[in-house]
All heavy atoms as an XYZ file, in Angstrom:
763
protein
N     132.084     61.952    -40.621
C     133.054     62.727    -41.366
C     133.830     61.779    -42.267
O     134.352     60.774    -41.821
C     133.996     63.434    -40.386
C     135.220     64.024    -41.041
S     136.468     64.666    -39.900
C     135.568     65.917    -39.051
N     133.897     62.114    -43.530
C     134.659     61.323    -44.483
C     136.061     61.917    -44.584
O     136.218     63.115    -44.778
C     133.977     61.346    -45.844
C     134.658     60.478    -46.872
C     133.806     60.408    -48.128
C     134.552     59.783    -49.258
N     134.742     58.375    -49.163
N     137.058     61.051    -44.420
C     138.446     61.514    -44.501
C     139.193     60.668    -45.525
O     138.793     59.547    -45.833
C     139.165     61.440    -43.131
C     138.492     62.353    -42.127
C     139.231     60.022    -42.618
N     140.294     61.212    -46.032
C     141.127     60.492    -46.977
C     141.905     59.383    -46.301
O     141.966     59.290    -45.071
N     142.534     58.541    -47.116
C     143.208     57.362    -46.565
C     144.409     57.708    -45.693
O     144.684     57.003    -44.726
C     143.591     56.382    -47.671
C     144.724     56.808    -48.560
C     145.052     55.714    -49.568
C     146.322     56.057    -50.325
N     146.722     54.971    -51.209
N     145.110     58.800    -45.979
C     146.270     59.165    -45.162
C     145.822     59.747    -43.822
O     146.419     59.457    -42.785
C     147.179     60.130    -45.915
C     147.731     59.501    -47.151
N     148.784     58.617    -47.121
C     147.348     59.582    -48.448
C     149.034     58.199    -48.344
N     148.172     58.772    -49.172
N     144.772     60.528    -43.848
C     144.200     61.047    -42.610
C     143.647     59.901    -41.781
O     143.864     59.844    -40.567
C     143.113     62.090    -42.922
O     143.667     63.119    -43.748
C     142.547     62.690    -41.648
N     142.949     58.981    -42.420
C     142.398     57.820    -41.711
C     143.508     56.987    -41.086
O     143.366     56.499    -39.953
C     141.564     56.970    -42.663
N     144.629     56.826    -41.802
C     145.748     56.068    -41.252
C     146.237     56.710    -39.955
O     146.441     56.029    -38.949
C     146.901     55.986    -42.258
C     148.115     55.305    -41.696
C     148.236     53.931    -41.765
C     149.116     56.044    -41.073
C     149.348     53.291    -41.218
C     150.223     55.426    -40.527
C     150.341     54.041    -40.599
N     146.439     58.036    -39.970
C     146.933     58.723    -38.777
C     145.916     58.663    -37.638
O     146.287     58.465    -36.477
C     147.304     60.167    -39.103
C     148.534     60.310    -39.979
S     150.029     59.547    -39.296
C     150.339     60.596    -37.876
N     144.652     58.824    -37.951
C     143.607     58.734    -36.923
C     143.607     57.345    -36.304
O     143.549     57.201    -35.075
C     142.233     59.101    -37.509
C     142.178     60.604    -37.808
C     141.103     58.692    -36.565
C     140.979     61.033    -38.614
N     143.688     56.315    -37.123
C     143.712     54.942    -36.610
C     144.947     54.687    -35.756
O     144.864     54.054    -34.696
C     143.659     53.923    -37.752
C     142.308     53.857    -38.428
O     141.308     54.339    -37.840
O     142.238     53.328    -39.554
N     146.095     55.183    -36.196
C     147.342     55.003    -35.454
C     147.243     55.655    -34.070
O     147.568     55.044    -33.047
C     148.499     55.586    -36.262
C     149.815     55.636    -35.534
C     150.454     54.465    -35.152
C     150.410     56.841    -35.241
C     151.666     54.504    -34.479
C     151.615     56.893    -34.581
C     152.249     55.725    -34.188
N     146.757     56.877    -34.030
C     146.645     57.597    -32.761
C     145.566     56.972    -31.885
O     145.731     56.834    -30.668
C     146.399     59.090    -33.013
C     147.646     59.674    -33.687
C     146.072     59.839    -31.734
C     147.390     60.884    -34.519
N     144.492     56.537    -32.491
C     143.431     55.863    -31.759
C     143.934     54.563    -31.136
O     143.600     54.242    -29.984
C     142.250     55.593    -32.691
O     141.218     54.936    -32.006
N     144.744     53.821    -31.882
C     145.314     52.580    -31.335
C     146.183     52.868    -30.120
O     146.146     52.126    -29.131
C     146.125     51.836    -32.400
C     145.264     51.126    -33.421
O     144.039     51.001    -33.200
O     145.827     50.689    -34.447
N     146.948     53.955    -30.158
C     147.737     54.323    -28.984
C     146.823     54.702    -27.829
O     146.995     54.231    -26.702
C     148.696     55.478    -29.303
C     149.305     56.062    -28.065
C     150.218     55.329    -27.316
C     148.949     57.322    -27.623
C     150.769     55.852    -26.149
C     149.491     57.855    -26.467
C     150.400     57.114    -25.727
N     145.843     55.558    -28.091
C     144.940     56.023    -27.033
C     144.177     54.857    -26.407
O     143.893     54.871    -25.202
C     143.967     57.055    -27.590
N     143.891     53.823    -27.195
C     143.177     52.644    -26.702
C     144.097     51.616    -26.039
O     143.630     50.562    -25.607
C     142.420     51.961    -27.844
C     141.253     52.789    -28.343
O     140.796     53.701    -27.615
O     140.793     52.528    -29.470
N     145.396     51.885    -25.992
C     146.331     50.978    -25.344
C     146.797     49.825    -26.204
O     147.423     48.891    -25.701
N     146.545     49.887    -27.503
C     146.951     48.808    -28.412
C     148.407     48.931    -28.841
O     148.974     47.989    -29.381
C     146.051     48.784    -29.640
C     144.609     48.471    -29.314
C     143.738     48.559    -30.547
C     142.281     48.357    -30.181
N     141.429     48.583    -31.354
N     149.000     50.120    -28.636
C     150.397     50.386    -28.977
C     151.062     50.960    -27.734
O     150.489     51.838    -27.073
C     150.519     51.409    -30.126
C     149.816     50.930    -31.390
C     151.981     51.724    -30.422
C     149.744     51.982    -32.483
N     152.251     50.501    -27.424
C     152.970     51.060    -26.278
C     153.392     52.495    -26.573
O     153.523     52.897    -27.735
C     154.213     50.218    -25.964
O     155.207     50.408    -26.965
N     153.630     53.230    -25.520
C     154.093     54.612    -25.687
C     155.428     54.637    -26.422
O     155.654     55.474    -27.292
C     154.226     55.293    -24.327
C     154.687     56.738    -24.438
C     154.760     57.398    -23.089
N     155.096     58.795    -23.208
C     154.888     59.688    -22.258
N     154.346     59.316    -21.120
N     155.232     60.945    -22.442
N     156.297     53.722    -26.066
C     157.621     53.651    -26.695
C     157.496     53.502    -28.209
O     158.089     54.270    -28.971
C     158.414     52.492    -26.093
C     159.741     52.267    -26.747
C     160.819     53.102    -26.480
C     159.925     51.215    -27.646
C     162.048     52.906    -27.091
C     161.151     51.008    -28.261
C     162.208     51.851    -27.978
O     163.423     51.659    -28.588
N     156.702     52.544    -28.671
C     156.542     52.337    -30.117
C     155.806     53.500    -30.776
O     156.126     53.895    -31.900
C     155.823     51.019    -30.393
C     156.615     49.759    -30.058
C     155.777     48.512    -30.307
C     157.915     49.713    -30.840
N     154.831     54.057    -30.073
C     154.113     55.207    -30.611
C     155.066     56.367    -30.850
O     155.061     56.984    -31.925
C     152.989     55.631    -29.656
C     152.232     56.838    -30.120
C     151.292     56.743    -31.135
C     152.453     58.085    -29.546
C     150.587     57.854    -31.572
C     151.759     59.202    -29.967
C     150.817     59.082    -30.977
N     155.887     56.670    -29.859
C     156.813     57.799    -29.984
C     157.843     57.565    -31.090
O     158.221     58.500    -31.793
C     157.498     58.081    -28.655
C     156.555     58.694    -27.635
C     157.185     58.931    -26.283
O     158.221     58.319    -25.961
O     156.624     59.740    -25.527
N     158.283     56.331    -31.252
C     159.249     56.025    -32.314
C     158.606     56.204    -33.694
O     159.205     56.783    -34.603
C     159.792     54.595    -32.168
C     160.750     54.528    -30.977
C     160.494     54.127    -33.437
C     161.222     53.131    -30.650
N     157.393     55.724    -33.865
C     156.740     55.724    -35.173
C     156.075     57.047    -35.543
O     155.936     57.364    -36.729
C     155.687     54.613    -35.238
C     156.300     53.226    -35.263
O     157.496     53.112    -35.603
O     155.581     52.263    -34.940
N     155.640     57.823    -34.560
C     154.835     59.016    -34.824
C     155.501     59.972    -35.819
O     154.894     60.346    -36.824
C     154.506     59.748    -33.517
C     153.694     60.992    -33.736
C     152.308     60.909    -33.885
C     154.287     62.243    -33.825
C     151.553     62.047    -34.113
C     153.541     63.384    -34.053
C     152.170     63.279    -34.198
O     151.426     64.401    -34.437
N     156.725     60.376    -35.539
C     157.384     61.365    -36.407
C     157.546     60.860    -37.834
O     157.333     61.605    -38.789
C     158.746     61.761    -35.834
O     158.566     62.431    -34.607
N     157.905     59.600    -37.981
C     158.043     59.029    -39.321
C     156.723     59.011    -40.068
O     156.673     59.315    -41.269
N     155.655     58.657    -39.361
C     154.341     58.642    -40.002
C     153.892     60.053    -40.378
O     153.273     60.244    -41.422
C     153.308     57.978    -39.099
C     153.434     56.476    -39.010
C     152.969     55.795    -37.898
C     154.014     55.727    -40.028
C     153.067     54.416    -37.806
C     154.125     54.354    -39.942
C     153.646     53.700    -38.831
O     153.746     52.340    -38.741
N     154.201     61.028    -39.543
C     153.841     62.409    -39.884
C     154.598     62.850    -41.135
O     154.014     63.455    -42.040
C     154.104     63.365    -38.698
C     154.023     64.820    -39.131
C     153.105     63.103    -37.579
N     155.889     62.536    -41.194
C     156.679     62.895    -42.375
C     156.097     62.241    -43.628
O     156.005     62.866    -44.687
C     158.157     62.499    -42.176
C     158.797     63.409    -41.134
C     158.929     62.547    -43.496
C     160.147     62.927    -40.630
N     155.689     60.989    -43.509
C     155.162     60.247    -44.660
C     153.755     60.677    -45.049
O     153.457     60.857    -46.229
C     155.169     58.751    -44.338
C     154.606     57.884    -45.431
C     154.599     56.404    -45.067
O     155.186     56.020    -44.048
O     153.988     55.637    -45.830
N     152.873     60.849    -44.066
C     151.450     61.029    -44.360
C     150.958     62.469    -44.338
O     149.980     62.796    -45.012
C     150.602     60.184    -43.389
C     150.765     58.722    -43.588
N     150.116     58.029    -44.581
C     151.537     57.817    -42.939
C     150.462     56.750    -44.528
N     151.325     56.599    -43.538
N     151.596     63.350    -43.550
C     151.049     64.700    -43.411
C     150.973     65.475    -44.727
O     149.942     66.116    -44.992
C     151.802     65.507    -42.345
C     151.139     66.814    -42.055
C     149.981     66.863    -41.300
C     151.644     67.997    -42.568
C     149.334     68.064    -41.039
C     151.011     69.200    -42.320
C     149.857     69.236    -41.552
N     152.011     65.448    -45.581
C     151.870     66.171    -46.858
C     150.669     65.686    -47.671
O     149.985     66.491    -48.324
C     153.186     65.876    -47.583
C     154.153     65.567    -46.491
C     153.348     64.858    -45.434
N     150.384     64.402    -47.596
C     149.234     63.855    -48.330
C     147.928     64.196    -47.625
O     146.899     64.374    -48.279
C     149.409     62.348    -48.489
C     150.637     62.024    -49.345
C     151.002     60.573    -49.286
C     152.320     60.374    -50.029
N     152.933     59.104    -49.730
N     147.981     64.308    -46.282
C     146.804     64.749    -45.535
C     146.416     66.164    -45.959
O     145.226     66.465    -46.102
C     147.082     64.729    -44.023
C     147.182     63.355    -43.420
S     147.775     63.388    -41.695
C     146.526     64.358    -40.896
N     147.422     67.036    -46.151
C     147.137     68.418    -46.568
C     146.452     68.448    -47.919
O     145.587     69.286    -48.160
C     148.420     69.247    -46.608
C     148.976     69.554    -45.245
C     150.058     70.615    -45.206
C     151.131     70.468    -46.204
N     152.265     71.403    -46.011
N     146.829     67.533    -48.814
C     146.183     67.472    -50.130
C     144.755     66.938    -50.020
O     143.889     67.332    -50.793
C     147.001     66.605    -51.087
C     148.305     67.256    -51.482
C     149.092     66.377    -52.414
C     150.425     67.030    -52.753
N     151.266     66.168    -53.559
N     144.527     66.028    -49.088
C     143.193     65.459    -48.900
C     142.220     66.496    -48.331
O     141.080     66.606    -48.789
C     143.257     64.247    -47.965
C     143.970     63.062    -48.548
C     144.201     61.944    -47.555
O     144.020     62.136    -46.334
O     144.575     60.853    -48.010
N     142.689     67.237    -47.315
C     141.828     68.230    -46.663
C     142.733     69.161    -45.854
O     143.113     68.838    -44.727
C     140.817     67.536    -45.746
C     139.800     68.488    -45.136
O     140.112     69.692    -44.961
O     138.694     68.031    -44.808
N     143.074     70.295    -46.428
C     144.040     71.192    -45.787
C     143.529     71.739    -44.453
O     144.300     71.907    -43.515
C     144.421     72.332    -46.727
O     143.300     73.119    -47.031
N     142.242     71.989    -44.357
C     141.683     72.499    -43.095
C     141.814     71.468    -41.982
O     142.242     71.778    -40.872
C     140.207     72.891    -43.279
C     139.596     73.532    -42.036
C     138.095     73.714    -42.160
N     137.364     72.468    -42.307
C     137.114     71.602    -41.319
N     137.560     71.833    -40.113
N     136.419     70.502    -41.537
N     141.486     70.228    -42.284
C     141.590     69.162    -41.290
C     143.058     68.903    -40.933
O     143.385     68.643    -39.771
C     140.923     67.882    -41.790
C     140.775     66.749    -40.785
C     139.960     67.192    -39.567
C     140.122     65.544    -41.444
N     143.942     69.018    -41.894
C     145.375     68.843    -41.627
C     145.875     69.928    -40.671
O     146.648     69.640    -39.755
C     146.166     68.857    -42.929
N     145.432     71.159    -40.875
C     145.824     72.238    -39.963
C     145.267     71.985    -38.567
O     145.933     72.227    -37.563
C     145.342     73.597    -40.478
C     146.184     74.145    -41.606
C     145.837     75.587    -41.945
N     144.412     75.822    -42.200
C     143.833     75.698    -43.392
N     144.536     75.346    -44.443
N     142.542     75.931    -43.537
N     144.058     71.477    -38.505
C     143.451     71.161    -37.205
C     144.207     70.014    -36.530
O     144.345     69.999    -35.313
C     141.971     70.809    -37.389
C     141.201     70.756    -36.101
C     139.716     70.600    -36.352
C     138.946     70.541    -35.038
N     137.517     70.303    -35.258
N     144.710     69.080    -37.312
C     145.535     67.988    -36.779
C     146.751     68.563    -36.049
O     147.097     68.119    -34.957
C     145.976     67.061    -37.916
C     146.871     65.944    -37.490
C     146.348     64.730    -37.085
C     148.246     66.094    -37.503
C     147.176     63.697    -36.684
C     149.085     65.065    -37.111
C     148.546     63.856    -36.704
N     147.361     69.565    -36.642
C     148.549     70.188    -36.037
C     148.186     70.839    -34.708
O     148.924     70.710    -33.725
C     149.182     71.214    -36.999
C     150.267     72.025    -36.301
C     149.746     70.511    -38.226
N     147.060     71.534    -34.651
C     146.690     72.265    -33.432
C     146.069     71.383    -32.360
O     145.862     71.848    -31.235
C     145.732     73.432    -33.748
O     144.524     72.914    -34.298
C     146.382     74.429    -34.699
N     145.800     70.139    -32.683
C     145.230     69.226    -31.683
C     146.230     68.110    -31.394
O     146.959     68.152    -30.416
C     143.881     68.653    -32.151
O     144.037     68.017    -33.428
C     142.816     69.731    -32.251
N     146.292     67.140    -32.257
C     147.098     65.943    -32.034
C     148.586     66.249    -31.959
O     149.277     65.826    -31.029
C     146.820     64.884    -33.132
C     147.742     63.693    -32.987
C     145.357     64.451    -33.085
N     149.098     66.986    -32.924
C     150.539     67.243    -32.944
C     150.966     68.088    -31.743
O     152.045     67.866    -31.187
C     150.954     67.904    -34.258
C     152.435     67.752    -34.522
O     152.919     66.603    -34.582
O     153.118     68.779    -34.644
N     150.138     69.033    -31.338
C     150.466     69.816    -30.148
C     150.552     68.936    -28.901
O     151.413     69.148    -28.051
C     149.459     70.938    -29.933
C     149.718     72.133    -30.810
O     150.743     72.233    -31.480
N     148.778     73.055    -30.813
N     149.672     67.961    -28.779
C     149.720     67.035    -27.647
C     150.999     66.207    -27.690
O     151.660     66.020    -26.664
C     148.472     66.109    -27.627
C     148.671     64.908    -26.713
C     147.255     66.900    -27.209
N     151.374     65.740    -28.871
C     152.604     64.966    -28.988
C     153.804     65.815    -28.572
O     154.654     65.361    -27.797
C     152.784     64.450    -30.414
C     154.021     63.626    -30.590
C     154.055     62.312    -30.166
C     155.165     64.173    -31.153
C     155.207     61.539    -30.302
C     156.322     63.420    -31.300
C     156.342     62.101    -30.871
N     153.888     67.042    -29.063
C     154.995     67.934    -28.710
C     155.012     68.223    -27.213
O     156.076     68.248    -26.591
C     154.901     69.240    -29.505
C     155.080     69.069    -30.999
C     156.470     68.583    -31.393
O     157.447     68.950    -30.716
O     156.573     67.830    -32.372
N     153.843     68.437    -26.629
C     153.754     68.685    -25.189
C     154.265     67.476    -24.406
O     155.033     67.628    -23.446
C     152.313     69.009    -24.795
C     152.143     69.214    -23.310
C     152.386     70.455    -22.740
C     151.753     68.165    -22.484
C     152.250     70.652    -21.373
C     151.615     68.345    -21.125
C     151.871     69.586    -20.572
O     151.729     69.767    -19.207
N     153.840     66.288    -24.810
C     154.260     65.063    -24.109
C     155.761     64.852    -24.223
O     156.388     64.342    -23.284
C     153.495     63.862    -24.647
N     156.340     65.221    -25.336
C     157.782     65.087    -25.519
C     158.549     66.057    -24.626
O     159.635     65.742    -24.160
C     158.162     65.332    -26.987
C     157.644     64.282    -27.946
C     158.310     62.941    -27.714
O     159.505     62.815    -27.884
N     157.534     61.966    -27.314
N     157.992     67.235    -24.403
C     158.689     68.284    -23.658
C     158.459     68.214    -22.146
O     159.165     68.860    -21.386
C     158.254     69.651    -24.173
N     157.464     67.443    -21.723
C     157.098     67.393    -20.305
C     157.041     65.957    -19.816
O     156.817     65.038    -20.593
C     155.736     68.063    -20.089
C     155.778     69.528    -20.434
O     156.243     70.332    -19.660
N     155.310     69.867    -21.631
N     157.201     65.795    -18.536
C     157.118     64.474    -17.929
C     155.666     64.212    -17.545
O     155.167     64.786    -16.575
C     158.014     64.399    -16.677
O     159.338     64.755    -17.059
C     158.001     63.010    -16.087
N     155.006     63.384    -18.335
C     153.638     62.983    -18.010
C     153.560     61.469    -18.074
O     154.331     60.817    -18.774
C     152.598     63.633    -18.957
C     152.815     63.216    -20.404
C     152.610     65.145    -18.832
C     151.702     63.643    -21.334
N     152.634     60.919    -17.349
C     152.487     59.462    -17.317
C     151.948     58.948    -18.652
O     151.360     59.698    -19.435
C     151.540     59.054    -16.190
O     150.208     59.409    -16.519
N     152.152     57.658    -18.883
C     151.617     57.036    -20.091
C     150.099     57.165    -20.147
O     149.534     57.460    -21.202
C     152.010     55.559    -20.153
C     153.494     55.338    -20.343
O     154.243     56.336    -20.471
O     153.916     54.171    -20.350
N     149.444     56.947    -19.002
C     147.983     57.040    -18.973
C     147.505     58.447    -19.292
O     146.542     58.625    -20.052
C     147.441     56.596    -17.611
C     147.561     55.096    -17.394
O     147.659     54.336    -18.386
O     147.551     54.683    -16.213
N     148.171     59.449    -18.732
C     147.779     60.832    -19.033
C     148.021     61.158    -20.504
O     147.214     61.856    -21.128
C     148.521     61.815    -18.137
C     147.993     61.824    -16.711
O     146.904     61.262    -16.472
O     148.677     62.393    -15.836
N     149.100     60.648    -21.061
C     149.381     60.869    -22.480
C     148.294     60.226    -23.335
O     147.813     60.827    -24.302
C     150.760     60.329    -22.821
C     151.254     60.637    -24.210
C     150.748     61.677    -24.971
C     152.273     59.875    -24.757
C     151.224     61.949    -26.252
C     152.760     60.135    -26.028
C     152.231     61.173    -26.774
N     147.877     59.030    -22.975
C     146.789     58.364    -23.723
C     145.496     59.178    -23.656
O     144.799     59.337    -24.657
C     146.558     56.955    -23.194
C     147.662     55.999    -23.523
C     147.351     54.589    -22.979
N     148.531     53.773    -22.967
C     149.103     53.220    -24.025
N     148.581     53.413    -25.217
N     150.179     52.475    -23.902
N     145.186     59.689    -22.473
C     143.974     60.502    -22.314
C     144.080     61.769    -23.151
O     143.127     62.156    -23.846
C     143.729     60.829    -20.828
C     143.313     59.558    -20.080
C     142.670     61.919    -20.671
C     143.317     59.702    -18.563
N     145.240     62.413    -23.098
C     145.435     63.630    -23.885
C     145.332     63.346    -25.385
O     144.750     64.136    -26.138
C     146.786     64.259    -23.561
C     146.858     64.838    -22.158
S     148.521     65.388    -21.718
C     148.694     66.782    -22.816
N     145.891     62.214    -25.827
C     145.797     61.832    -27.245
C     144.345     61.585    -27.637
O     143.893     62.024    -28.702
C     146.651     60.605    -27.530
N     143.599     60.920    -26.767
C     142.186     60.666    -27.037
C     141.406     61.975    -27.104
O     140.579     62.172    -28.012
C     141.593     59.750    -25.972
C     140.153     59.404    -26.267
O     139.865     58.766    -27.278
N     139.251     59.838    -25.412
N     141.671     62.877    -26.167
C     140.980     64.171    -26.169
C     141.311     64.966    -27.427
O     140.437     65.636    -27.997
C     141.329     64.967    -24.915
C     140.733     64.359    -23.663
O     139.867     63.493    -23.724
N     141.221     64.798    -22.521
N     142.568     64.895    -27.865
C     142.965     65.596    -29.095
C     142.231     65.015    -30.304
O     141.800     65.763    -31.187
C     144.470     65.509    -29.282
N     142.087     63.691    -30.342
C     141.319     63.069    -31.432
C     139.866     63.519    -31.397
O     139.274     63.791    -32.445
C     141.391     61.542    -31.348
C     142.574     60.885    -31.991
C     142.507     59.371    -31.795
C     142.685     61.207    -33.462
N     139.297     63.583    -30.199
C     137.914     64.066    -30.071
C     137.791     65.487    -30.610
O     136.840     65.797    -31.327
C     137.460     64.007    -28.616
S     137.187     62.333    -27.997
N     138.755     66.341    -30.260
C     138.747     67.711    -30.779
C     138.881     67.721    -32.298
O     138.182     68.466    -32.980
C     139.887     68.531    -30.174
C     139.675     68.854    -28.709
O     138.540     68.701    -28.211
O     140.661     69.252    -28.054
N     139.797     66.907    -32.813
C     140.019     66.846    -34.258
C     138.758     66.429    -34.995
O     138.398     67.007    -36.010
C     141.162     65.868    -34.574
C     141.456     65.623    -36.055
C     141.998     66.887    -36.710
C     142.430     64.469    -36.218
N     138.078     65.436    -34.464
C     136.918     64.863    -35.142
C     135.597     65.513    -34.744
O     134.546     65.157    -35.282
C     136.868     63.356    -34.882
C     138.096     62.590    -35.361
C     138.031     61.137    -34.914
C     138.251     62.695    -36.865
N     135.641     66.422    -33.781
C     134.410     67.094    -33.358
C     133.530     66.235    -32.483
O     132.327     66.436    -32.435
N     134.119     65.295    -31.753
C     133.373     64.443    -30.833
C     133.238     65.200    -29.514
O     134.201     65.784    -29.028
C     134.101     63.097    -30.621
C     133.393     62.242    -29.590
C     134.230     62.370    -31.943
N     132.055     65.165    -28.919
C     131.786     65.985    -27.744
C     132.093     65.345    -26.407
O     131.930     65.979    -25.386
C     130.312     66.413    -27.737
C     129.995     67.362    -28.873
O     130.901     68.068    -29.317
O     128.838     67.369    -29.312
N     132.509     64.086    -26.355
C     132.691     63.428    -25.078
C     134.112     62.946    -24.869
O     134.384     61.736    -24.876
C     131.717     62.250    -24.955
C     130.272     62.686    -24.956
C     129.320     61.535    -24.746
O     129.742     60.506    -24.196
O     128.169     61.665    -25.127
N     135.051     63.858    -24.619
C     136.434     63.431    -24.364
C     136.565     62.815    -22.974
O     135.700     62.986    -22.122
C     137.230     64.731    -24.459
C     136.253     65.786    -24.075
C     134.926     65.299    -24.590
N     137.666     62.094    -22.753
C     138.028     61.610    -21.433
C     138.558     62.788    -20.634
O     139.005     63.772    -21.195
C     139.120     60.541    -21.510
C     138.628     59.245    -22.130
O     137.409     58.960    -22.006
O     139.433     58.535    -22.710
N     138.515     62.656    -19.339
C     139.070     63.697    -18.484
C     140.266     63.154    -17.737
O     140.321     61.997    -17.374
C     138.025     64.202    -17.488
C     136.888     64.895    -18.174
C     135.692     64.241    -18.386
C     137.035     66.180    -18.643
C     134.640     64.871    -19.030
C     135.998     66.825    -19.289
C     134.794     66.172    -19.485
N     141.249     64.034    -17.520
C     142.447     63.651    -16.774
C     142.175     63.730    -15.304
O     141.429     64.474    -14.818
C     143.622     64.555    -17.131
C     144.089     64.320    -18.532
S     145.483     65.346    -18.995
C     146.694     64.868    -17.821
């Protein structure tokens, strides 16, 4: 799947968190700012994929903010959301 540079930035950022390259603390601090900066441009790149981002990745972020879940479970959920976003068939299981 070919994606625009703003979509690729967000995918890489979330992937880095899911892979343990970014702490949960830093991820949570940066996520909202990156969405504000990149999401409008993501919609211009591919509006359908941007809407899917909201129903996968952003929903997981909102859920994690509203509920007490472990860092590991949050990483798994973020990875699964990326798999859903990108159409990958082999997500991690909680």
